[in-house]
N, C-alpha and C positions, 0 to 999 in steps of 0.2 A: 238304095239298099246298103244296109249297116255290113261293114267291114267283120264285125263282133257282135254277139248277142250274147250277154249276160243273164244269166238265171238265177235267182236266189231260190232255193229249194226249200219244202216249210212239210212239217207233219201235218195231220189233218185235224190234231187239236194243239192247243199250245202247251206249251210246258213251263212258262212264267209268266209274269206281268211286263217282263222285258223282252220279252221274243219280237216285239215291232220298234227296237230301238233304228235310229238311222245307223245305216250298215256302211261306216266308213272304209271298209276293205273294198266294198264295190265303187264307193266315189273315190276314193285316189286311183285305182285300176283302169275308170273312167276317164279322169284327168290327165294321167300320163297315156294312154292310150291316144286319147286325142292329141295330146302336144308331142306323139311321135307321126302325125298325119293321116291316122286311120278315126274311121267312123265308128261308135260303139252304141248300143243301144243296152240299156238295163232295165231288166225285167226283175223287180224284187216282189214276190209275193209274201213275205214278211209285215203285213200291214193289218190291221184290226180287222177291215173289213172282209179281208180274204179266208180268215178262220169262220166267219159266219155265212160266208158263199156257201160253204162247204158242210155247216151244221143246219140240220131243219130247225127251225125257230119252237115250232110246238112239242118236238120232244127235248130241248135245250129246258124249256121251261118246265116240264114233266120233271125232267131230272133233277131239274135245281129244287123243283118243290120237295122233290122225294129227299134230296141230300138236306135239304135244311130241318125236314122232320128229323132225320138220323142224327144229325148234328146236335140239335137240341135235347132229344132224350138222351138221358142215363141211364146203366144198367139198371133195369127194374128187378126187384126181388119178386115179383108176381108172375106166375107162369103167363097169365094172359098178356101181360106187358111184353117179356121174352117173345111170345107167339106174334104179337102183331109186329115187334120189331124187326122178326126173320122175315115177316111176310113182306114188308115196306123194302127191306133188303136186298129180297130177291127181285122184287119189282124194280129196283133202280139196277141192278145188276142185267137184267134183261132190257131195259129201258137203253142200258150203255151198250150193250152188244148189237142192238138194233142200228140204235145212232151211228157205232162205229163203220156198220155195214154200210149205211147210208151215205157218209161221210167218204168212204174208203171209194165208193163208187161214184160219186161226186168230183172228188179227186182226180181220178184218173179220167175221166171227161173233160175236165179244166187242161189236163197236161197233152191231151190227144189234140185237144183245140191249139193249145199253146205249140205243139210242133208241127200242126199244119200252116199255123202262121209263120213258122219259121222255114217251113219247106216252100212256102209260097212268095217269101221276102226275096229268097235266092241267097240269103246268105252264107257264106262260105264256113263259119268257123263258130261254134257254140260254146260259152265257157259256164261250168255249172259249179255253183259254190255248193260243196256239199256236207253234209252235217252227219248225225251219229241217227241210228237206228233206223225209225220209220221213216225220217228224212232222207236217209241214203234208200230206202227202197224207192221211193218216190223218184229219186234222181236216175236209179237204176231204169225204173219200169218208162221214165220221160225217154232215157238213151237207147232203150230197145226199142220203143214205138218209133224215135227219129230217125234210128237206122234203117226201119224197113219203107219210110215213106221218101225219105231224104240220104237215100246211102253215099252221097257226095259230100254231106256236111261234115267236118271234122269235129269230132265231140271231145271236150277238154274237161277233164274233171280237176275241181282246185277245192279253195277252202279247208277249215281244220281237219275234215277226215281225210282227204290227199295227203297233208301234212303229216298226220299221227300215221297212216297205215302204209303210205307209199305205193311199194310193188303191189301190195295184196288189193287195193283199188283196180288196178286193170285185170286181175286174174280170170274174171267172168268174161270177159272180151268185149263187153257192153261200152266202155270209153276208150277212145284212140289212143290217148296222151293224157298224162297227168301233169300237174304243177305243183310241187310242195315247196310250202314257205314263199318267200316273196316272188308275186308273180307278175310283176309289172314288165320285167324287161323280158322274161319268157315269153309271156302272150306276144308283146311285141315281136318278137323274133319270128313267132310261129304266124303272125300276120304276114309280114314280110316275106315268107317262104310262100306263103299260101297265094301272094300276087305275084309271084315267079313261076309257078308251078300249073300245070293245065288241068290234074285230075288229083284225086284223092291218094290214087297210088303212090304217085310220084313226090307226093307231098309228105306220106310218110315215111316213103324213103329219103328223102333229103332232111327231114327232122331226126330221123333215127342218125343219118349222116352226121350232122353236125352235133348233135347231142354226145354221140362217140367221140367225138374231138375236144370236147368240152366246150363248143362254141356255143352252145344251147344250156345254160344252166339251169338245175333246179326241175328238172323234168324227170319223169318216170315214162319210159318209152318200149316199144318192141323192137328187137332185133334177131332175126333168124329165129323166131319161135320163142325167145325167150324175152325175159321182162327184166330191164337194166334202169339203173339210175345215172343222170348226168352229175359231174361235181354240183355239190353247194357251193351257191354264190355267196361269199361275205358282204352282208347287207350294208349299206350306209345309210343309216336312219336320214342324215341331211340331205340325202337326195332323193327323198322322198315327194311326189307331188301333191299340193293342197287338196282337198277332198274336194266334190263338186259335187252340191246335193242340188236337185231341181224339181222334185216331187216330195212334199211333204204329207200326203194325203195318207191317215191311217198310222203314222209313224210317232212315235214318243221323241219329243225333242231334247234327247239328251246325248250329245257327241261325244264319243269316243276318240280321244286324241293320241296320236302316236307320239309320246314322249321318249321311247326308247325302244331298241331293240334286243332281243337276246336276253340272257340272266346274267348276271355280274355272278353268281355263285356257279351256276351250270353244273354241278355235280351230286343232285340226289337221285339216288337210285331207282326211284319211280316214275320219274320225268323223261318226258323224249322231247322237250324243247330244245336242247342242244344239237337234235338232229335235223332241224330245218334252220337252227341260228347259232351256228358254232362260235360265236362272237359276241362280246357285249357291245353296243352303239348307243350312246346317249345322244339326244338331238341339243342342237344349240337351243338355250334359252330362249334365245330373241325371238328363232324361228317359231317355239310352240308359243308365247304369247302374240307373236304375228299373227298365227291361226286362231286363237281366242280370240283375238278382236275381230277376224272377217266372221266369225261364227257368230259375235253378238250384232252384228250387222243385218244376219240374217234371222235376228230375233232367238237365239239358242245362248241361255245362262246357265246351263248345267252341263256339265262336263266329268268325263271318267278318265284317268290316264289309261292306254292299253297295255303299259309294259309289266311284262310277267314280273317283275319286282324291280318298282322304282326305287334307286339309291337316294337316300335321305338328302345327302349334298346336292345332289342335282335337284330333287323337289325343291330344295331351300333355294337356289339359284333361280329358279322359274318363280316360286313365291314373292321373292325381294322383287321382281321386275314388277309382278303383278300389283304389288302393295305400293310401289314407286308409282306407277300409271295411275293409280288410283281405281283399277278396275274391279267390277263388283259380281262375280260369281262364285257358285257354287261347285265344287268338286271331290273326287273320291280315288284312291287309287288302292293296287295293291302291292303290300309293302313287305318288309323282311325285318325280323326279329334281331335284334343290335347284340351283336358278340360282344362278353364283358360289360354287358349293360350296369350290373352291379357296381362296377367299377366309379369311383364319386366323380371321377370326371368326364367319363364315358355318360353316365348318369345326366348329367347337367347339361353338358351337350345335346341330349338325346331332348331333355325339356325346354330349351331353347330353340330347337330345331322344329319342334312342334307346335311351339308358340307362333313361331314365323309363320307356318303353314296353316295355321288356324288363322289368323289374320288375313289371309290371301284369300279364304273361303273353303278350304280343306274342312270336311263333314264329315267322313267316313272312310274307313281302311280294313280291308281282309288281310289278315299274318297266317301263312302256312307255319304251322306248329308240329302237326302230324302225329306227334307222340310226347305224352309228359315224361316218360323214362329215357335217362339221358343215354343208357347201353344200346335202346333200340334206336333212340335218334341217330346215334353215331353210327353204329355199325349195320342198320337196315334202311333208315332213310338217307343218311349221311347229309344230314341238314346242317352241319357245321355251329349248332346251338346247344344252349344247357336249358334245363327247366329255368335256372334263376335267371338265364338270360331273356327267357319268356315273361318273366314275371316280372322283372325292373325295368324291360321294354314297355310294357303294359301301365306300370305302376307311374312312368315318366309321361304318358301318355295324358292318362287321367291329372296328372299335376299341371300340366301343360293347358288342359281343357279347362282347370279350376283356376288357374291363376288369369287367364286371359278371359273368363266367364263365356266362353262360347264353346256350343255343344260338339260332342266327338261320338260316336259311333263306332265300336271297336268290333270287329267279328273275328274268329280264328277258325282254321280248318284242322281237322283230326282225320287221320286214317285209321279205322278200325273195323274188324280186327286188323290184326298186321301179322307179318311174318316176326316170330320171336327167336328163332335160331336157339331154341334150347335155354335163352338166358332168364327167361322171366314166365311164371304160367299167365295163361291169357286172361285168367279172372283178375290178376293182381294189376295186368296192364291195363285193364278197364277202371281197377280202383285208384289207381294214379292220374289215369285222364280225368275221372270225376273230382279226384282232389286239387288239381292243377284249376280245373274250370270253377271251383269253388274258392279257391284263393284269388285268382284273378279276375272274377265275376266279367266276363266278356258280355257286350251286347247280342251275341248271338254266334252260335257254334254250328259249323258245317261239319258233320259226319259222314263220312264217305267209305264205302266198301273199297279194299286193294284192288288193284286192277295192273297186272303184268303186260303194259302195251308194248307193241314192237319197238325195238330199237333202246327201251329203258335197260337198265343194269338188271332190275328186276326179271325182265324177257330172257335176257343173254344168260343168266346164270339162276334160271328158274329154279333147278334142283337145289342149290345152295341156298336158296332163301324160301324152299318149301313149298314151291308151286308145281303141280301136276296139271299139264295141258295135255288136253288130248289132240286127236289129228285134225278135228274140224274145228279147233279153237279159234282160229283167225278167219277163218270164214262166218263161223256164228257171231263173233264179237263185233265183225261189221257191221251186223244191222240188229244188234242188239240194242233195245230200246229201254233204258234205264230211266223211269218216270217216277219221281219221287214218292209221290202219294199213292201209288199202286198197293194193293192189299198184298201182303207176302205170297199169300197161297195162289196170286195170278201170275208172280214170276215165272217165267220159262228157265228151264237148268241148260245149262250148258256144260261142257267136257272142263269144268275149270276147278280146280281143289288146293286149298291151302293147309296144309299141317294135317290133312286129312278131311277137311270140311268140304262137304259141297259147296256150289254157290249158293243154295237156298239156305243152308247152314250159314255162311259168311252174312247173307243178307238179314240173317235173323238176329245173329250177334250183332251186326250193326245196329239195327233197330233197337235192340235191347238198349245199349248205350245211349241213342238218342233220346229213349223213352225215360230212361234213368235221370238222364238230365232235365228233361221238360218235367219230371214230377218233384225235381227240387225247384223249380222255378225257373230256370233256364228256357231263352227263347232259340229255338234251330233251326238252320236251315234259312236265315235272311241274311242276303250278300249286301256287300259295301255298295252295289250300284241300287239294290232294292231299299237300303236305307234312305240314299238319295230321294228315290221316289216317295216312299211314304210320308217323310218330312216335308217334301215340299209339296205332297198334295194335304199336308195338314193334319197329318196323325201324331201326336207328341206321346211322350213316357214311355215304358214298358207297356203300357195298356193300348196304346197305338199300336206299337210293332206285332200285338199280339192279335188286334182286330184284323190289320193287314193280312196277316198269316193267313188267319182263319178265313176270311173273306178270298183269298187268294185260292187257298185249297179248295173253298167251295165251289168258284167259278171254274178252275180245271177240272176237277171231278166231274161235274155237271154239264161242262161247255156252255153255260149261260154266262155268255161276256159282258153283261149290260152294266157289272159294277168295275170290272177292269177296263172298260171303255170310257165310264166316266172317270177312273182315276187317270188315265191318260191325258183326260180334256183339263184336269185339275194340275198334272204336270206340265202340260205344254204350256198353260197358264201361267204358271210361276216362273216357267223357262222363260217366257218371251218377257214375262214383267220386270225380271231380273234382268236381260239384256238391254232390254229398253230405259231401264235406270242407268244405264251408261252412258246415254246420249245426250249430248252437250256437255 
């Protein structure tokens, strides 16, 4: 009997080609918990075969054929052509609705079987890695069913959703306790108390007592009918356990490596990261390289840095070690625009730094830009950067790539529409964003709508920033399913407004900017790690990026995952070949 079972929840459908990456969070938890003398079993459903189990093959093939027909037909000027297209579009929607019904039925059946397995196992504690939207709904269904058949099992919610929404996760009473932020020591403390108590009632009392005294950190718990939070633990990235992977079946062999925790800036008005990570902690470069070398022995040669912002000096320290040891890998990271990048001395250092990274295998980066207007970035976003900084940082990257003769894919993110505080008309902000993209020519632009997440300055000062949130906002956004390729008319509305715009109007404005960029020839919605995938799968140039995007969109919309499965095989072969090249 395991002391702890960890379940990685998933939606009924894929959201991206990277949904089945190796889960370093669960692998780190498993390693740490085992090191504390507890037994743990990980049930990771984020595998390519798991979505196919929920998807009727014949329906996926039909849906895929209809999607291919629709994508290949442009608007016809003939009434007959328009009529046929409308008919095929209707058939596609009907096939999608029917397939969704079957997928949900199959998923619920699988969840009930999982709950029964846990009930029969006698495991006292179950942890659920929770995600947004439909995935969170599936986690709630699992928790509700497990409570019915195994009421003595302690149900712990963790993962990104618990870290973002904290107290709101426990409000419906389905989860007993939640872990926000780093979960290793919190889970170990929960398991120690589970061994010391005879029943769940006593365990919950003991958990609440230790949490209230600050002896159990990073947990959300109930006490006297109220939901409370224990103190946040100041994390030390150098104290983390090395992840343990035991089952690669259906997984993409890209390892997300924790090189830092927290954010060195930590002041963005829209971000909640500092709630879980109040301080920044950079991992010892020797430890990072040691983990890379361990993963190479497992056949993994492609990596992504996990940090919300990898400091350039820190990245260069790691890169120098990689180069000194002659290690051959590819990796990507989320970086930061450099302040005062136009200064000749700063610019020259930037070029030299990115040259160093490129020589060590660095191949793609994503930068949080958020807005092209300096007033909006300063007063609304609080990014600490200017338009000039963005232009010169990207220019330095391009110069480094050209000098070294090595490719680098650069992506940037924009939040649009955004609060304006009356400083600029919304249409002018859109124009400035387009002008910045035309000047910097990034390889991809991620355009996201604004969201006042709990704990952010946007949420705390919602009236000041122009947000109007209804009474059910938190309850609604907990389960809101943001799926990029869904047609706008299918998006459900919730009680959220920005400067008088409804959520539907916000999404329309966001889509307008995305489409305006695409009409100008720019690629949108490809992330740094997707660049790693498509380049290692053999897709070259801008044409390769567009083919990757179109095939991804077709696969996700139709649920015909044959192309994504082939992509996974190609990436895994490349990752294994790269790792093998380091032997001897």
